[in-house]
N, C-alpha and C positions, 0 to 999 in steps of 0.2 A: 830205691827212691826214684829212679828214672821211670819205673812203671807208674808211679803216682802222677808224674808230670806228663806221661803219655795220655792219661785220662784227662788231665787238667788243661793241656795245651790248647784245645779248641776254644776254651772259655776264659783263658788267663787274662787276656786284654779286655774282654767285655766285662769282666768282674773287677777290673782295675787293680789287679793283684800286684802290679809293678809300681804302684803309686809311690812307695817309699823311695825306690831307686830313682824314679823320675824326679822327685823333689830334691833328693840329696845329691845327685851327681854333679850338677853345676856348682853347688856349694862346696863339694869335696875338692874340685879343682881350684876354686878360689882359696880355700884354706891351705891346700898344698902349696900354692904360690906364696902364701904368707909365711910358710916354713922354709922359703927359699928353694923349693923344689923346681927343677927344670927337667924337661925330658919330652920324648915323643913316643917311645915304645911302650904301649899299654897292653896289659892282659886283663880282660874282664872274665873272671872265673865265676862260673854259675851265671852266665849271661842271660839265661832265659830267652825271652823273645827279643832281646837285643837292644833295648832302649838306651842303656848306658853306653854300650859299645858304639852304637851309631852316634851318640852325642859326642863322645871323645873323638871319633873319626871326623866329625864335622868341624871340630876345633883344630884339625890338622895333624892329629896323632895317627900313628901307625898301630892299628888295633887288632888284636886277636881275641875273638869271643869264643869262650870254651863252655860247653855245657854237656852234662851226662845224658841228657834227653834228646834223642834225635827228633822227636816230635816238636819240642820247643825250638830247636834249631830250624826246622822246616818252616815254622811260623816266622822266625826271624828272616830267613832267606826270602820268603814270599812277600813279606810286608815291608821290607826295607829296601829302598833304592840305593844300592851301594856304588852306583856309577860316580866316578870322580872322587871316591873315598878310598883310603887305604884301610880296608876292613876285610878280615877273613874270619871264617867260622870253622870250629873244629869240635868234634864230639869227644868227650872225655871228662875226667875228673882232675883232682889235684896232681895226679901223676904226670899230666901233660907238662906241668911246670918243670919237672926233672929234665926235660928235653930242651929247655930254653936257657939262654944266658943273656946277661947284660940288659935285662928288662928295666925300664925306668919306673914303672908303676904297676903293681898288681892290686886290683880292686875286686872285692868279693862281697856282694850285698845279698842279704836275705838267705844266706846259706849256712852260717856258722852254727846256728841252733839246730840244724839238721844233722850235725855231727853226733855220733852215738856216744863217744867217750872222750876223755881227756887225751888218751893215747892217739885217737884219730885226729884231734885238733893239733897235737904236737907234730904229727906226721905232715899235716898240711902246712903248718908254719915252716917246717924245715924245707919242704919243697919250694915254698915261696922264697925263702932265703937263698936257696941255690940258684933260683932263676934271676933274682934281682942283682943289679950292679951295686957296688958299695955306696952307702949313704942314699939309696933310693927307697921309695916308699911302698909300704904294704898298708892298704886301707881296707877295713872291714867293719861291719856293724854287728852288734850282738844285743839281743833282747836280754835284759837283766832278769834275775830270779823274781824280783818284785814285779816287773812288767809281765812276765809269763803268768804269775800267780794272780794278777789283778783281774784276769778274765775268767775266774773260776765259775764254771757252769753258767755260761751266758750264751744266748742264741741271738744272732743278728741276721737281719735280712740284707743280703748283699745286692740283690737285684730282683725286681718284680715287675715284669712287663709282659707283653703279649707273646714274646718269643723265648724269654729266658727268665727262670725263677731260681734263686739260689739262697740257701740258708747255711749259716755256719754256727755250729755249737761247739764251744770250747769248754774244756775241763782241765783241772790241774791236779796232778798227783804229787803231793808234798813229799812223800817218802822217796819217790824216784826223781823228784824235781823235773818233771816232764809235763808239758802241756799237750793235750790231744785236741786237734781240730777235726771235727767231723762235718764235712761239706756235703750237702745234698743239692744236686743240680737237676733241674727239669728244663730240658731244651726242646723247643718245637722244631720238628723237621717235616716240612710239608704239612700234612694233616695229623701227624702223630707226635706224641711227646716221648722223648727219650729221658730216662732217669739214670743218673750216675751218682754213686756214693764214693767219696774219697776220704780217707783218714790219714792225717799227717801228724807225726810226733815231733815236737820241738823240745830240745833238752836245754836245761839251764846249767850255767857254769859260773862259779864265783869269779868276779872280775880280777881279784888278786891272783887267783890261780892262772887265769889267762895271761896276765901281765908277766908272771913268772915263767910260763911256757914260752912266751915270746923271747924273753931274755936268754933262756936256755937254748933256743933255736937259732940264735944268731942275730937278734934284733936289739936295738935300744929304743925305748918308748919315747916318742916325741910328745904325744899328748893323748888324752882320752876326753872326748867331748860328748855332750848330749845332742839331741836332734836340732837344737837351736845353735849348735856349734859353740857352746860355752864350755870351757874346761870344767871337769868334775873330778872328784876324788874317788878312785876305784874302790877304796875301802868303805865309802859311804855314798854310793851312786845316787840314790833317791831319784831315779829317773827310769822310765820303762825301757829305754833303748839307748845304747851308746855307740860311738864310732871310735875305733882305734886308728891312730896314725903311728906306725912303727917304721923306723929306719933300719935298713940292712947295715949291720956293723961292718966296719972296714976290714976287720981281721977275724 
């Protein structure tokens, strides 16, 4: 997956691919406060180009941004002025969490549907549980099966100007419950155009299964909300995307 983001990193921000994280991050903190969460030590897992990590650091948090793609981290380091902020970057995946303790918040946006299997999801959940202090929060988003399937065979223009043209074609495999995004990018460099093709797979997981995995991994579920931060029933989500707020169990 890091190879995909090596190709995508130069265009990620220009194509506004972090839009969900940018919109959701301030609301996540407000919602966490409504759950009586307090803390300063934050891990942004799958931090990408670093918008959420920077935002939390600007609120006075001690933040570690973790991403498997060195190319994405290079964009974060070069574009974010970290002076005066408690903000560090580290290359790696979920296994980085196994080295941490007494974390107050683990946030993971735009990454869960890239997990290949339920087993991989559970391994990540267990790593998050080991890193977090008791009764502290694990927050992540997940595109629902309905949300993934809604974009069946659709082509969208992401950008079209004199220097960058990008199209994304999505298709959904109902048998495998997987959405494929085929991104075609044409970028102008001096007088020549560079063409890049990128394919990403996003896998769907039933929300009730995800809830059960969290419980088995050492969490109790605080709530599941839609992108308007309204509580929903995981058995009948009726929304394209949800956010989980799970608390690390005390025992």
